[in-house]
C-alpha positions as CSV (number, residue, x, y, z in Angstrom):
1,M,48.8,-31.3,-21.2
2,L,48.1,-28.2,-23.3
3,I,44.6,-29.5,-24.2
4,I,43.8,-29.9,-20.5
5,K,44.8,-26.3,-19.7
6,Q,42.7,-24.9,-22.6
7,S,39.7,-26.9,-21.4
8,S,40.2,-25.6,-17.9
9,L,40.5,-22.0,-19.1
10,V,37.3,-22.3,-21.2
11,K,35.5,-23.8,-18.2
12,N,36.7,-21.0,-15.9
13,S,35.6,-18.2,-18.3
14,F,32.2,-19.9,-18.7
15,T,31.8,-20.1,-14.9
16,L,32.7,-16.4,-14.6
17,L,30.2,-15.5,-17.3
18,E,27.5,-17.6,-15.6
19,T,28.2,-15.9,-12.3
20,L,27.9,-12.4,-13.8
21,I,24.6,-13.3,-15.4
22,S,23.2,-14.8,-12.2
23,I,24.2,-11.7,-10.2
24,T,22.6,-9.4,-12.8
25,L,19.4,-11.3,-12.7
26,L,19.4,-11.3,-8.9
27,I,19.9,-7.5,-8.8
28,I,16.9,-7.1,-11.3
29,V,14.7,-9.3,-9.1
30,I,15.6,-7.6,-5.9
31,S,15.1,-4.1,-7.3
32,G,11.8,-5.1,-8.7
33,F,10.5,-6.3,-5.3
34,S,11.7,-3.2,-3.5
35,Y,10.0,-0.9,-6.1
36,S,6.7,-2.8,-5.8
37,S,6.7,-2.6,-2.0
38,Y,7.2,1.2,-2.2
39,Y,3.9,1.6,-4.2
40,D,2.1,-0.8,-1.8
41,E,3.2,1.4,1.1
42,K,2.1,4.6,-0.8
43,N,-1.2,3.1,-1.7
44,N,-1.8,2.1,1.9
45,K,-1.1,5.6,3.1
46,N,-3.4,7.1,0.4
47,F,-6.1,4.7,1.4
48,M,-5.8,5.8,5.1
49,I,-6.1,9.5,4.0
50,L,-9.1,8.8,1.8
51,N,-10.8,6.9,4.6
52,D,-10.2,9.7,7.0
53,L,-11.6,12.2,4.5
54,E,-14.7,10.1,3.9
55,N,-15.3,10.0,7.7
56,K,-15.0,13.8,7.9
57,F,-17.4,14.3,5.0
58,S,-19.9,11.9,6.6
59,T,-19.8,13.6,10.0
60,Q,-19.5,17.1,8.4
61,N,-16.4,17.7,10.4
62,Y,-14.5,20.0,8.0
63,N,-11.6,21.2,10.2
64,N,-8.2,20.6,8.3
65,L,-10.0,21.3,5.0
66,T,-9.8,24.6,3.2
67,K,-13.1,26.5,2.9
68,I,-13.9,28.9,0.1
69,S,-17.3,30.6,-0.2
70,T,-18.3,31.2,-3.8
71,Q,-21.3,31.7,-6.0
72,I,-22.3,29.3,-8.8
73,Q,-24.5,30.1,-11.7
74,L,-27.1,27.5,-12.6
75,V,-28.6,27.7,-16.1
76,K,-32.0,26.0,-16.7
77,N,-33.3,25.3,-20.2
78,T,-30.8,27.8,-21.6
79,E,-32.9,30.8,-20.6
80,T,-33.3,30.8,-16.8
81,S,-30.2,31.4,-14.7
82,E,-29.9,31.4,-11.0
83,Y,-27.1,32.2,-8.7
84,I,-26.6,30.2,-5.5
85,S,-24.0,30.7,-2.7
86,V,-22.0,27.5,-1.8
87,S,-19.1,26.6,0.3
88,K,-16.3,24.7,-1.3
89,Y,-14.2,22.4,0.9
90,T,-10.9,21.2,-0.5
91,F,-8.1,18.9,0.4
92,E,-4.8,18.6,-1.5
93,N,-1.6,16.8,-1.2
94,D,0.9,15.3,-3.8
95,D,-1.4,12.4,-4.8
96,I,-4.9,13.4,-3.9
97,K,-7.1,16.4,-4.7
98,I,-10.7,16.3,-3.4
99,F,-13.3,19.0,-3.2
100,K,-16.9,19.2,-2.1
101,Y,-19.5,21.8,-2.7
102,E,-22.2,22.4,0.0
103,K,-25.1,24.7,0.0
């Protein structure tokens, strides 16, 4: 009778340990999937922003972009320098920073 109770106790503790390990693995798998879908959503959002910016640059529709007029010095053959006036259009958010110079 004592041997049967010890066997039952060992089996119950093994079942408890097995359950805890299974729950831990399940939590790891679920958190991994939720983390990867976050980046898919973020990449999709960034793709949409970049596509919109590409369309604006193609059609030269620069509203919603910051415009700064500046001069750039061009040096040719280390002796001739030339200054040109350009417009710099910029877009910035947390993940993307794009600028374009236009004469």
